[in-house]
PDB file of N, H, CA, C and O in Angstrom:
ATOM      1  N   MET A   1     112.967  84.302  96.837  1.00  0.00           N
ATOM      2  CA  MET A   1     112.980  85.480  97.676  1.00  0.00           C
ATOM      3  C   MET A   1     112.025  85.260  98.854  1.00  0.00           C
ATOM      4  O   MET A   1     110.882  84.848  98.660  1.00  0.00           O
ATOM      5  N   GLN A   2     112.486  85.530 100.048  1.00  0.00           N
ATOM      6  H   GLN A   2     113.415  85.865 100.206  1.00  0.00           H
ATOM      7  CA  GLN A   2     111.660  85.446 101.249  1.00  0.00           C
ATOM      8  C   GLN A   2     110.869  86.735 101.386  1.00  0.00           C
ATOM      9  O   GLN A   2     111.432  87.824 101.272  1.00  0.00           O
ATOM     10  N   VAL A   3     109.551  86.620 101.632  1.00  0.00           N
ATOM     11  H   VAL A   3     109.094  85.736 101.725  1.00  0.00           H
ATOM     12  CA  VAL A   3     108.675  87.788 101.645  1.00  0.00           C
ATOM     13  C   VAL A   3     107.876  87.829 102.945  1.00  0.00           C
ATOM     14  O   VAL A   3     107.369  86.805 103.401  1.00  0.00           O
ATOM     15  N   LEU A   4     107.766  89.021 103.539  1.00  0.00           N
ATOM     16  H   LEU A   4     108.178  89.854 103.168  1.00  0.00           H
ATOM     17  CA  LEU A   4     106.878  89.271 104.668  1.00  0.00           C
ATOM     18  C   LEU A   4     105.563  89.780 104.097  1.00  0.00           C
ATOM     19  O   LEU A   4     105.540  90.759 103.352  1.00  0.00           O
ATOM     20  N   LYS A   5     104.451  89.102 104.454  1.00  0.00           N
ATOM     21  H   LYS A   5     104.469  88.307 105.060  1.00  0.00           H
ATOM     22  CA  LYS A   5     103.149  89.465 103.911  1.00  0.00           C
ATOM     23  C   LYS A   5     102.158  89.747 105.035  1.00  0.00           C
ATOM     24  O   LYS A   5     102.320  89.266 106.156  1.00  0.00           O
ATOM     25  N   ILE A   6     101.140  90.526 104.721  1.00  0.00           N
ATOM     26  H   ILE A   6     101.009  90.916 103.810  1.00  0.00           H
ATOM     27  CA  ILE A   6     100.038  90.718 105.652  1.00  0.00           C
ATOM     28  C   ILE A   6      99.454  89.341 105.957  1.00  0.00           C
ATOM     29  O   ILE A   6      99.221  88.544 105.048  1.00  0.00           O
ATOM     30  N   GLY A   7      99.219  89.064 107.241  1.00  0.00           N
ATOM     31  H   GLY A   7      99.408  89.711 107.979  1.00  0.00           H
ATOM     32  CA  GLY A   7      98.698  87.772 107.668  1.00  0.00           C
ATOM     33  C   GLY A   7      99.771  86.828 108.186  1.00  0.00           C
ATOM     34  O   GLY A   7      99.455  85.823 108.822  1.00  0.00           O
ATOM     35  N   ASP A   8     101.056  87.144 107.917  1.00  0.00           N
ATOM     36  H   ASP A   8     101.312  87.961 107.400  1.00  0.00           H
ATOM     37  CA  ASP A   8     102.153  86.307 108.417  1.00  0.00           C
ATOM     38  C   ASP A   8     102.294  86.452 109.933  1.00  0.00           C
ATOM     39  O   ASP A   8     102.033  87.515 110.495  1.00  0.00           O
ATOM     40  N   THR A   9     102.706  85.380 110.574  1.00  0.00           N
ATOM     41  H   THR A   9     102.919  84.516 110.117  1.00  0.00           H
ATOM     42  CA  THR A   9     103.050  85.414 111.995  1.00  0.00           C
ATOM     43  C   THR A   9     104.537  85.693 112.122  1.00  0.00           C
ATOM     44  O   THR A   9     105.352  85.095 111.420  1.00  0.00           O
ATOM     45  N   VAL A  10     104.887  86.611 113.028  1.00  0.00           N
ATOM     46  H   VAL A  10     104.225  87.096 113.598  1.00  0.00           H
ATOM     47  CA  VAL A  10     106.278  86.984 113.263  1.00  0.00           C
ATOM     48  C   VAL A  10     106.587  86.885 114.758  1.00  0.00           C
ATOM     49  O   VAL A  10     105.680  86.852 115.590  1.00  0.00           O
ATOM     50  N   ASN A  11     107.869  86.839 115.082  1.00  0.00           N
ATOM     51  H   ASN A  11     108.605  86.866 114.407  1.00  0.00           H
ATOM     52  CA  ASN A  11     108.310  87.014 116.459  1.00  0.00           C
ATOM     53  C   ASN A  11     108.443  88.505 116.690  1.00  0.00           C
ATOM     54  O   ASN A  11     109.117  89.197 115.927  1.00  0.00           O
ATOM     55  N   TRP A  12     107.807  89.004 117.735  1.00  0.00           N
ATOM     56  H   TRP A  12     107.260  88.442 118.355  1.00  0.00           H
ATOM     57  CA  TRP A  12     107.807  90.435 118.041  1.00  0.00           C
ATOM     58  C   TRP A  12     108.421  90.655 119.416  1.00  0.00           C
ATOM     59  O   TRP A  12     108.123  89.924 120.360  1.00  0.00           O
ATOM     60  N   ARG A  13     109.274  91.657 119.523  1.00  0.00           N
ATOM     61  H   ARG A  13     109.516  92.250 118.755  1.00  0.00           H
ATOM     62  CA  ARG A  13     109.867  92.041 120.798  1.00  0.00           C
ATOM     63  C   ARG A  13     109.380  93.441 121.135  1.00  0.00           C
ATOM     64  O   ARG A  13     109.754  94.410 120.474  1.00  0.00           O
ATOM     65  N   GLY A  14     108.548  93.547 122.162  1.00  0.00           N
ATOM     66  H   GLY A  14     108.245  92.760 122.699  1.00  0.00           H
ATOM     67  CA  GLY A  14     107.966  94.820 122.552  1.00  0.00           C
ATOM     68  C   GLY A  14     108.952  95.747 123.230  1.00  0.00           C
ATOM     69  O   GLY A  14     110.126  95.418 123.403  1.00  0.00           O
ATOM     70  N   ASN A  15     108.447  96.928 123.617  1.00  0.00           N
ATOM     71  H   ASN A  15     107.494  97.195 123.476  1.00  0.00           H
ATOM     72  CA  ASN A  15     109.252  97.946 124.305  1.00  0.00           C
ATOM     73  C   ASN A  15     110.521  98.268 123.515  1.00  0.00           C
ATOM     74  O   ASN A  15     111.623  98.306 124.062  1.00  0.00           O
ATOM     75  N   PHE A  16     110.333  98.497 122.225  1.00  0.00           N
ATOM     76  H   PHE A  16     109.437  98.467 121.781  1.00  0.00           H
ATOM     77  CA  PHE A  16     111.421  98.848 121.296  1.00  0.00           C
ATOM     78  C   PHE A  16     112.517  97.796 121.254  1.00  0.00           C
ATOM     79  O   PHE A  16     113.698  98.111 121.109  1.00  0.00           O
ATOM     80  N   GLY A  17     112.097  96.522 121.385  1.00  0.00           N
ATOM     81  H   GLY A  17     111.137  96.267 121.503  1.00  0.00           H
ATOM     82  CA  GLY A  17     113.025  95.408 121.226  1.00  0.00           C
ATOM     83  C   GLY A  17     113.643  94.898 122.505  1.00  0.00           C
ATOM     84  O   GLY A  17     114.447  93.967 122.461  1.00  0.00           O
ATOM     85  N   SER A  18     113.298  95.475 123.649  1.00  0.00           N
ATOM     86  H   SER A  18     112.645  96.231 123.684  1.00  0.00           H
ATOM     87  CA  SER A  18     113.940  95.066 124.897  1.00  0.00           C
ATOM     88  C   SER A  18     113.204  93.937 125.624  1.00  0.00           C
ATOM     89  O   SER A  18     113.758  93.357 126.558  1.00  0.00           O
ATOM     90  N   GLU A  19     111.994  93.616 125.227  1.00  0.00           N
ATOM     91  H   GLU A  19     111.544  94.087 124.468  1.00  0.00           H
ATOM     92  CA  GLU A  19     111.234  92.546 125.868  1.00  0.00           C
ATOM     93  C   GLU A  19     111.469  91.216 125.156  1.00  0.00           C
ATOM     94  O   GLU A  19     112.037  91.174 124.065  1.00  0.00           O
ATOM     95  N   GLY A  20     111.030  90.147 125.782  1.00  0.00           N
ATOM     96  H   GLY A  20     110.569  90.181 126.668  1.00  0.00           H
ATOM     97  CA  GLY A  20     111.143  88.820 125.196  1.00  0.00           C
ATOM     98  C   GLY A  20     110.257  88.673 123.977  1.00  0.00           C
ATOM     99  O   GLY A  20     109.338  89.464 123.766  1.00  0.00           O
ATOM    100  N   ARG A  21     110.541  87.647 123.168  1.00  0.00           N
ATOM    101  H   ARG A  21     111.288  87.005 123.340  1.00  0.00           H
ATOM    102  CA  ARG A  21     109.788  87.420 121.935  1.00  0.00           C
ATOM    103  C   ARG A  21     108.397  86.871 122.217  1.00  0.00           C
ATOM    104  O   ARG A  21     108.201  86.042 123.106  1.00  0.00           O
ATOM    105  N   LYS A  22     107.442  87.354 121.438  1.00  0.00           N
ATOM    106  H   LYS A  22     107.601  88.027 120.716  1.00  0.00           H
ATOM    107  CA  LYS A  22     106.077  86.849 121.444  1.00  0.00           C
ATOM    108  C   LYS A  22     105.625  86.752 119.993  1.00  0.00           C
ATOM    109  O   LYS A  22     106.065  87.528 119.144  1.00  0.00           O
ATOM    110  N   LYS A  23     104.764  85.815 119.719  1.00  0.00           N
ATOM    111  H   LYS A  23     104.407  85.185 120.409  1.00  0.00           H
ATOM    112  CA  LYS A  23     104.240  85.686 118.356  1.00  0.00           C
ATOM    113  C   LYS A  23     103.088  86.670 118.143  1.00  0.00           C
ATOM    114  O   LYS A  23     102.273  86.889 119.039  1.00  0.00           O
ATOM    115  N   ALA A  24     103.033  87.254 116.952  1.00  0.00           N
ATOM    116  H   ALA A  24     103.696  87.075 116.225  1.00  0.00           H
ATOM    117  CA  ALA A  24     101.964  88.181 116.579  1.00  0.00           C
ATOM    118  C   ALA A  24     101.757  88.094 115.077  1.00  0.00           C
ATOM    119  O   ALA A  24     102.664  87.721 114.333  1.00  0.00           O
ATOM    120  N   LYS A  25     100.552  88.442 114.643  1.00  0.00           N
ATOM    121  H   LYS A  25      99.815  88.744 115.248  1.00  0.00           H
ATOM    122  CA  LYS A  25     100.218  88.396 113.216  1.00  0.00           C
ATOM    123  C   LYS A  25     100.255  89.813 112.635  1.00  0.00           C
ATOM    124  O   LYS A  25      99.760  90.757 113.252  1.00  0.00           O
ATOM    125  N   VAL A  26     100.843  89.951 111.450  1.00  0.00           N
ATOM    126  H   VAL A  26     101.246  89.184 110.950  1.00  0.00           H
ATOM    127  CA  VAL A  26     100.973  91.236 110.768  1.00  0.00           C
ATOM    128  C   VAL A  26      99.630  91.620 110.139  1.00  0.00           C
ATOM    129  O   VAL A  26      99.050  90.852 109.371  1.00  0.00           O
ATOM    130  N   GLU A  27      99.143  92.830 110.477  1.00  0.00           N
ATOM    131  H   GLU A  27      99.614  93.454 111.100  1.00  0.00           H
ATOM    132  CA  GLU A  27      97.888  93.326 109.901  1.00  0.00           C
ATOM    133  C   GLU A  27      98.113  94.405 108.853  1.00  0.00           C
ATOM    134  O   GLU A  27      97.315  94.529 107.924  1.00  0.00           O
ATOM    135  N   GLU A  28      99.174  95.187 108.978  1.00  0.00           N
ATOM    136  H   GLU A  28      99.822  95.087 109.733  1.00  0.00           H
ATOM    137  CA  GLU A  28      99.509  96.232 108.001  1.00  0.00           C
ATOM    138  C   GLU A  28     101.019  96.350 107.898  1.00  0.00           C
ATOM    139  O   GLU A  28     101.739  96.075 108.858  1.00  0.00           O
ATOM    140  N   ILE A  29     101.496  96.762 106.724  1.00  0.00           N
ATOM    141  H   ILE A  29     100.911  96.985 105.944  1.00  0.00           H
ATOM    142  CA  ILE A  29     102.925  96.975 106.479  1.00  0.00           C
ATOM    143  C   ILE A  29     103.101  98.316 105.794  1.00  0.00           C
ATOM    144  O   ILE A  29     102.388  98.634 104.842  1.00  0.00           O
ATOM    145  N   GLN A  30     104.059  99.109 106.285  1.00  0.00           N
ATOM    146  H   GLN A  30     104.638  98.850 107.058  1.00  0.00           H
ATOM    147  CA  GLN A  30     104.438 100.363 105.627  1.00  0.00           C
ATOM    148  C   GLN A  30     105.939 100.362 105.382  1.00  0.00           C
ATOM    149  O   GLN A  30     106.717 100.019 106.272  1.00  0.00           O
ATOM    150  N   ILE A  31     106.343 100.741 104.190  1.00  0.00           N
ATOM    151  H   ILE A  31     105.711 101.020 103.466  1.00  0.00           H
ATOM    152  CA  ILE A  31     107.758 100.969 103.899  1.00  0.00           C
ATOM    153  C   ILE A  31     108.005 102.448 104.123  1.00  0.00           C
ATOM    154  O   ILE A  31     107.482 103.286 103.389  1.00  0.00           O
ATOM    155  N   THR A  32     108.804 102.775 105.137  1.00  0.00           N
ATOM    156  H   THR A  32     109.229 102.094 105.733  1.00  0.00           H
ATOM    157  CA  THR A  32     109.028 104.168 105.526  1.00  0.00           C
ATOM    158  C   THR A  32     110.398 104.692 105.117  1.00  0.00           C
ATOM    159  O   THR A  32     110.617 105.903 105.090  1.00  0.00           O
ATOM    160  N   ASN A  33     111.325 103.785 104.799  1.00  0.00           N
ATOM    161  H   ASN A  33     111.148 102.801 104.821  1.00  0.00           H
ATOM    162  CA  ASN A  33     112.706 104.179 104.486  1.00  0.00           C
ATOM    163  C   ASN A  33     113.292 105.059 105.577  1.00  0.00           C
ATOM    164  O   ASN A  33     114.080 105.962 105.297  1.00  0.00           O
ATOM    165  N   GLY A  34     112.908 104.796 106.821  1.00  0.00           N
ATOM    166  H   GLY A  34     112.267 104.062 107.048  1.00  0.00           H
ATOM    167  CA  GLY A  34     113.447 105.524 107.970  1.00  0.00           C
ATOM    168  C   GLY A  34     112.690 106.783 108.324  1.00  0.00           C
ATOM    169  O   GLY A  34     112.996 107.414 109.336  1.00  0.00           O
ATOM    170  N   GLY A  35     111.708 107.170 107.520  1.00  0.00           N
ATOM    171  H   GLY A  35     111.460 106.658 106.698  1.00  0.00           H
ATOM    172  CA  GLY A  35     110.936 108.380 107.788  1.00  0.00           C
ATOM    173  C   GLY A  35     109.787 108.118 108.738  1.00  0.00           C
ATOM    174  O   GLY A  35     109.597 106.997 109.211  1.00  0.00           O
ATOM    175  N   LYS A  36     109.020 109.165 109.014  1.00  0.00           N
ATOM    176  H   LYS A  36     109.174 110.075 108.630  1.00  0.00           H
ATOM    177  CA  LYS A  36     107.892 109.040 109.933  1.00  0.00           C
ATOM    178  C   LYS A  36     106.708 108.350 109.282  1.00  0.00           C
ATOM    179  O   LYS A  36     106.001 107.584 109.938  1.00  0.00           O
ATOM    180  N   TYR A  37     106.482 108.607 108.013  1.00  0.00           N
ATOM    181  H   TYR A  37     107.056 109.229 107.480  1.00  0.00           H
ATOM    182  CA  TYR A  37     105.366 108.020 107.287  1.00  0.00           C
ATOM    183  C   TYR A  37     105.883 107.283 106.063  1.00  0.00           C
ATOM    184  O   TYR A  37     106.973 107.565 105.565  1.00  0.00           O
ATOM    185  N   GLY A  38     105.081 106.330 105.583  1.00  0.00           N
ATOM    186  H   GLY A  38     104.196 106.102 105.987  1.00  0.00           H
ATOM    187  CA  GLY A  38     105.516 105.567 104.426  1.00  0.00           C
ATOM    188  C   GLY A  38     104.360 105.158 103.554  1.00  0.00           C
ATOM    189  O   GLY A  38     103.250 105.680 103.653  1.00  0.00           O
ATOM    190  N   ASP A  39     104.656 104.211 102.702  1.00  0.00           N
ATOM    191  H   ASP A  39     105.558 103.787 102.622  1.00  0.00           H
ATOM    192  CA  ASP A  39     103.668 103.697 101.759  1.00  0.00           C
ATOM    193  C   ASP A  39     103.160 102.342 102.230  1.00  0.00           C
ATOM    194  O   ASP A  39     103.948 101.460 102.574  1.00  0.00           O
ATOM    195  N   ASP A  40     101.833 102.179 102.242  1.00  0.00           N
ATOM    196  H   ASP A  40     101.194 102.895 101.963  1.00  0.00           H
ATOM    197  CA  ASP A  40     101.231 100.906 102.596  1.00  0.00           C
ATOM    198  C   ASP A  40     101.490  99.896 101.481  1.00  0.00           C
ATOM    199  O   ASP A  40     101.339 100.203 100.299  1.00  0.00           O
ATOM    200  N   VAL A  41     101.883  98.686 101.880  1.00  0.00           N
ATOM    201  H   VAL A  41     102.006  98.436 102.840  1.00  0.00           H
ATOM    202  CA  VAL A  41     102.106  97.599 100.926  1.00  0.00           C
ATOM    203  C   VAL A  41     101.507  96.314 101.501  1.00  0.00           C
ATOM    204  O   VAL A  41     101.278  96.213 102.706  1.00  0.00           O
ATOM    205  N   ASP A  42     101.259  95.344 100.638  1.00  0.00           N
ATOM    206  H   ASP A  42     101.445  95.426  99.659  1.00  0.00           H
ATOM    207  CA  ASP A  42     100.741  94.046 101.074  1.00  0.00           C
ATOM    208  C   ASP A  42     101.856  93.073 101.426  1.00  0.00           C
ATOM    209  O   ASP A  42     101.649  92.124 102.182  1.00  0.00           O
ATOM    210  N   GLU A  43     103.047  93.316 100.868  1.00  0.00           N
ATOM    211  H   GLU A  43     103.215  94.086 100.253  1.00  0.00           H
ATOM    212  CA  GLU A  43     104.201  92.457 101.148  1.00  0.00           C
ATOM    213  C   GLU A  43     105.486  93.213 100.877  1.00  0.00           C
ATOM    214  O   GLU A  43     105.512  94.207 100.152  1.00  0.00           O
ATOM    215  N   VAL A  44     106.566  92.704 101.490  1.00  0.00           N
ATOM    216  H   VAL A  44     106.546  91.896 102.079  1.00  0.00           H
ATOM    217  CA  VAL A  44     107.890  93.310 101.316  1.00  0.00           C
ATOM    218  C   VAL A  44     108.931  92.204 101.472  1.00  0.00           C
ATOM    219  O   VAL A  44     108.753  91.282 102.268  1.00  0.00           O
ATOM    220  N   SER A  45     109.996  92.302 100.722  1.00  0.00           N
ATOM    221  H   SER A  45     110.140  93.051 100.075  1.00  0.00           H
ATOM    222  CA  SER A  45     111.081  91.338 100.833  1.00  0.00           C
ATOM    223  C   SER A  45     111.708  91.428 102.230  1.00  0.00           C
ATOM    224  O   SER A  45     111.938  92.524 102.741  1.00  0.00           O
ATOM    225  N   TRP A  46     111.982  90.277 102.839  1.00  0.00           N
ATOM    226  H   TRP A  46     111.795  89.387 102.424  1.00  0.00           H
ATOM    227  CA  TRP A  46     112.616  90.279 104.162  1.00  0.00           C
ATOM    228  C   TRP A  46     113.965  90.989 104.124  1.00  0.00           C
ATOM    229  O   TRP A  46     114.423  91.468 105.162  1.00  0.00           O
ATOM    230  N   SER A  47     114.612  91.074 102.977  1.00  0.00           N
ATOM    231  H   SER A  47     114.240  90.685 102.134  1.00  0.00           H
ATOM    232  CA  SER A  47     115.903  91.770 102.892  1.00  0.00           C
ATOM    233  C   SER A  47     115.753  93.265 103.160  1.00  0.00           C
ATOM    234  O   SER A  47     116.734  93.926 103.498  1.00  0.00           O
ATOM    235  N   LYS A  48     114.542  93.812 103.015  1.00  0.00           N
ATOM    236  H   LYS A  48     113.744  93.275 102.740  1.00  0.00           H
ATOM    237  CA  LYS A  48     114.289  95.229 103.281  1.00  0.00           C
ATOM    238  C   LYS A  48     113.774  95.462 104.701  1.00  0.00           C
ATOM    239  O   LYS A  48     113.647  96.606 105.137  1.00  0.00           O
ATOM    240  N   VAL A  49     113.477  94.372 105.424  1.00  0.00           N
ATOM    241  H   VAL A  49     113.580  93.442 105.069  1.00  0.00           H
ATOM    242  CA  VAL A  49     112.948  94.474 106.788  1.00  0.00           C
ATOM    243  C   VAL A  49     114.130  94.593 107.741  1.00  0.00           C
ATOM    244  O   VAL A  49     114.639  93.598 108.257  1.00  0.00           O
ATOM    245  N   ARG A  50     114.558  95.851 107.963  1.00  0.00           N
ATOM    246  H   ARG A  50     114.144  96.659 107.543  1.00  0.00           H
ATOM    247  CA  ARG A  50     115.709  96.126 108.831  1.00  0.00           C
ATOM    248  C   ARG A  50     115.563  97.525 109.415  1.00  0.00           C
ATOM    249  O   ARG A  50     114.864  98.373 108.860  1.00  0.00           O
ATOM    250  N   ASP A  51     116.221  97.750 110.526  1.00  0.00           N
ATOM    251  H   ASP A  51     116.789  97.061 110.977  1.00  0.00           H
ATOM    252  CA  ASP A  51     116.238  99.047 111.201  1.00  0.00           C
ATOM    253  C   ASP A  51     114.823  99.624 111.332  1.00  0.00           C
ATOM    254  O   ASP A  51     113.925  98.979 111.874  1.00  0.00           O
ATOM    255  N   ARG A  52     114.642 100.845 110.828  1.00  0.00           N
ATOM    256  H   ARG A  52     115.372 101.369 110.388  1.00  0.00           H
ATOM    257  CA  ARG A  52     113.332 101.495 110.841  1.00  0.00           C
ATOM    258  C   ARG A  52     112.803 101.691 109.428  1.00  0.00           C
ATOM    259  O   ARG A  52     111.991 102.578 109.168  1.00  0.00           O
ATOM    260  N   ASN A  53     113.280 100.845 108.522  1.00  0.00           N
ATOM    261  H   ASN A  53     113.940 100.124 108.733  1.00  0.00           H
ATOM    262  CA  ASN A  53     112.899 100.905 107.117  1.00  0.00           C
ATOM    263  C   ASN A  53     111.448 100.488 106.899  1.00  0.00           C
ATOM    264  O   ASN A  53     110.803 100.929 105.948  1.00  0.00           O
ATOM    265  N   VAL A  54     110.936  99.630 107.792  1.00  0.00           N
ATOM    266  H   VAL A  54     111.459  99.271 108.565  1.00  0.00           H
ATOM    267  CA  VAL A  54     109.582  99.095 107.679  1.00  0.00           C
ATOM    268  C   VAL A  54     108.896  99.209 109.035  1.00  0.00           C
ATOM    269  O   VAL A  54     109.528  99.014 110.074  1.00  0.00           O
ATOM    270  N   VAL A  55     107.604  99.526 109.024  1.00  0.00           N
ATOM    271  H   VAL A  55     107.091  99.685 108.181  1.00  0.00           H
ATOM    272  CA  VAL A  55     106.784  99.550 110.238  1.00  0.00           C
ATOM    273  C   VAL A  55     105.601  98.617 109.993  1.00  0.00           C
ATOM    274  O   VAL A  55     104.997  98.637 108.921  1.00  0.00           O
ATOM    275  N   VAL A  56     105.273  97.797 110.999  1.00  0.00           N
ATOM    276  H   VAL A  56     105.763  97.781 111.871  1.00  0.00           H
ATOM    277  CA  VAL A  56     104.126  96.895 110.882  1.00  0.00           C
ATOM    278  C   VAL A  56     103.145  97.147 112.025  1.00  0.00           C
ATOM    279  O   VAL A  56     103.544  97.487 113.139  1.00  0.00           O
ATOM    280  N   ASP A  57     101.866  96.976 111.731  1.00  0.00           N
ATOM    281  H   ASP A  57     101.542  96.699 110.826  1.00  0.00           H
ATOM    282  CA  ASP A  57     100.827  96.941 112.759  1.00  0.00           C
ATOM    283  C   ASP A  57     100.521  95.474 113.010  1.00  0.00           C
ATOM    284  O   ASP A  57     100.438  94.675 112.078  1.00  0.00           O
ATOM    285  N   LEU A  58     100.354  95.129 114.293  1.00  0.00           N
ATOM    286  H   LEU A  58     100.421  95.778 115.051  1.00  0.00           H
ATOM    287  CA  LEU A  58     100.178  93.741 114.677  1.00  0.00           C
ATOM    288  C   LEU A  58      98.805  93.489 115.281  1.00  0.00           C
ATOM    289  O   LEU A  58      98.141  94.417 115.742  1.00  0.00           O
ATOM    290  N   ASP A  59      98.385  92.237 115.277  1.00  0.00           N
ATOM    291  H   ASP A  59      98.925  91.482 114.903  1.00  0.00           H
ATOM    292  CA  ASP A  59      97.067  91.883 115.789  1.00  0.00           C
ATOM    293  C   ASP A  59      96.960  91.977 117.312  1.00  0.00           C
ATOM    294  O   ASP A  59      95.874  91.798 117.863  1.00  0.00           O
ATOM    295  N   ASN A  60      98.055  92.252 117.990  1.00  0.00           N
ATOM    296  H   ASN A  60      98.938  92.397 117.543  1.00  0.00           H
ATOM    297  CA  ASN A  60      98.032  92.384 119.450  1.00  0.00           C
ATOM    298  C   ASN A  60      97.829  93.834 119.894  1.00  0.00           C
ATOM    299  O   ASN A  60      97.954  94.151 121.077  1.00  0.00           O
ATOM    300  N   GLY A  61      97.511  94.718 118.930  1.00  0.00           N
ATOM    301  H   GLY A  61      97.410  94.462 117.969  1.00  0.00           H
ATOM    302  CA  GLY A  61      97.262  96.117 119.251  1.00  0.00           C
ATOM    303  C   GLY A  61      98.503  96.988 119.258  1.00  0.00           C
ATOM    304  O   GLY A  61      98.419  98.175 119.574  1.00  0.00           O
ATOM    305  N   HIS A  62      99.648  96.425 118.918  1.00  0.00           N
ATOM    306  H   HIS A  62      99.716  95.461 118.661  1.00  0.00           H
ATOM    307  CA  HIS A  62     100.906  97.174 118.909  1.00  0.00           C
ATOM    308  C   HIS A  62     101.393  97.369 117.476  1.00  0.00           C
ATOM    309  O   HIS A  62     100.921  96.723 116.541  1.00  0.00           O
ATOM    310  N   TRP A  63     102.341  98.272 117.339  1.00  0.00           N
ATOM    311  H   TRP A  63     102.724  98.797 118.099  1.00  0.00           H
ATOM    312  CA  TRP A  63     103.052  98.441 116.079  1.00  0.00           C
ATOM    313  C   TRP A  63     104.521  98.190 116.381  1.00  0.00           C
ATOM    314  O   TRP A  63     104.929  98.187 117.542  1.00  0.00           O
ATOM    315  N   ALA A  64     105.316  97.980 115.335  1.00  0.00           N
ATOM    316  H   ALA A  64     104.984  97.982 114.391  1.00  0.00           H
ATOM    317  CA  ALA A  64     106.726  97.681 115.548  1.00  0.00           C
ATOM    318  C   ALA A  64     107.565  98.145 114.367  1.00  0.00           C
ATOM    319  O   ALA A  64     107.134  98.113 113.214  1.00  0.00           O
ATOM    320  N   TYR A  65     108.794  98.582 114.697  1.00  0.00           N
ATOM    321  H   TYR A  65     109.145  98.608 115.633  1.00  0.00           H
ATOM    322  CA  TYR A  65     109.787  98.824 113.664  1.00  0.00           C
ATOM    323  C   TYR A  65     110.315  97.473 113.193  1.00  0.00           C
ATOM    324  O   TYR A  65     110.166  96.462 113.879  1.00  0.00           O
ATOM    325  N   ALA A  66     110.925  97.470 112.027  1.00  0.00           N
ATOM    326  H   ALA A  66     111.046  98.292 111.469  1.00  0.00           H
ATOM    327  CA  ALA A  66     111.460  96.238 111.449  1.00  0.00           C
ATOM    328  C   ALA A  66     112.445  95.543 112.391  1.00  0.00           C
ATOM    329  O   ALA A  66     112.482  94.313 112.441  1.00  0.00           O
ATOM    330  N   ASN A  67     113.238  96.309 113.134  1.00  0.00           N
ATOM    331  H   ASN A  67     113.207  97.308 113.093  1.00  0.00           H
ATOM    332  CA  ASN A  67     114.234  95.684 114.004  1.00  0.00           C
ATOM    333  C   ASN A  67     113.620  95.022 115.235  1.00  0.00           C
ATOM    334  O   ASN A  67     114.341  94.417 116.029  1.00  0.00           O
ATOM    335  N   GLN A  68     112.304  95.126 115.405  1.00  0.00           N
ATOM    336  H   GLN A  68     111.719  95.617 114.760  1.00  0.00           H
ATOM    337  CA  GLN A  68     111.627  94.479 116.523  1.00  0.00           C
ATOM    338  C   GLN A  68     110.950  93.166 116.113  1.00  0.00           C
ATOM    339  O   GLN A  68     110.384  92.474 116.959  1.00  0.00           O
ATOM    340  N   ILE A  69     111.004  92.822 114.834  1.00  0.00           N
ATOM    341  H   ILE A  69     111.464  93.384 114.147  1.00  0.00           H
ATOM    342  CA  ILE A  69     110.363  91.584 114.386  1.00  0.00           C
ATOM    343  C   ILE A  69     111.370  90.679 113.693  1.00  0.00           C
ATOM    344  O   ILE A  69     112.396  91.121 113.176  1.00  0.00           O
ATOM    345  N   SER A  70     111.032  89.386 113.704  1.00  0.00           N
ATOM    346  H   SER A  70     110.198  89.026 114.123  1.00  0.00           H
ATOM    347  CA  SER A  70     111.851  88.408 112.988  1.00  0.00           C
ATOM    348  C   SER A  70     110.941  87.277 112.516  1.00  0.00           C
ATOM    349  O   SER A  70     109.802  87.146 112.965  1.00  0.00           O
ATOM    350  N   ARG A  71     111.463  86.472 111.612  1.00  0.00           N
ATOM    351  H   ARG A  71     112.388  86.578 111.247  1.00  0.00           H
ATOM    352  CA  ARG A  71     110.702  85.336 111.094  1.00  0.00           C
ATOM    353  C   ARG A  71     110.493  84.305 112.181  1.00  0.00           C
ATOM    354  O   ARG A  71     111.326  84.141 113.073  1.00  0.00           O
ATOM    355  N   VAL A  72     109.361  83.609 112.096  1.00  0.00           N
ATOM    356  H   VAL A  72     108.685  83.743 111.372  1.00  0.00           H
ATOM    357  CA  VAL A  72     109.069  82.519 113.034  1.00  0.00           C
ATOM    358  C   VAL A  72     109.763  81.275 112.544  1.00  0.00           C
ATOM    359  O   VAL A  72     109.662  80.223 113.175  1.00  0.00           O
TER     360      VAL A  72
END
């Protein structure tokens, strides 16, 4: 199983996915299931990282929905 963990580097697309890819490190992960708030976790299966199901905080000072990040 492929897992996204705190500390992993991801490709991030800013401005809600409309900007070019940049590398960033994951500092926090929340599973929101599409809601406004969710549960903090240390890792999540990449199969659940889609749409707005997951929100991450990044080391570049930004946050992102799951659809704005991808594996490096």
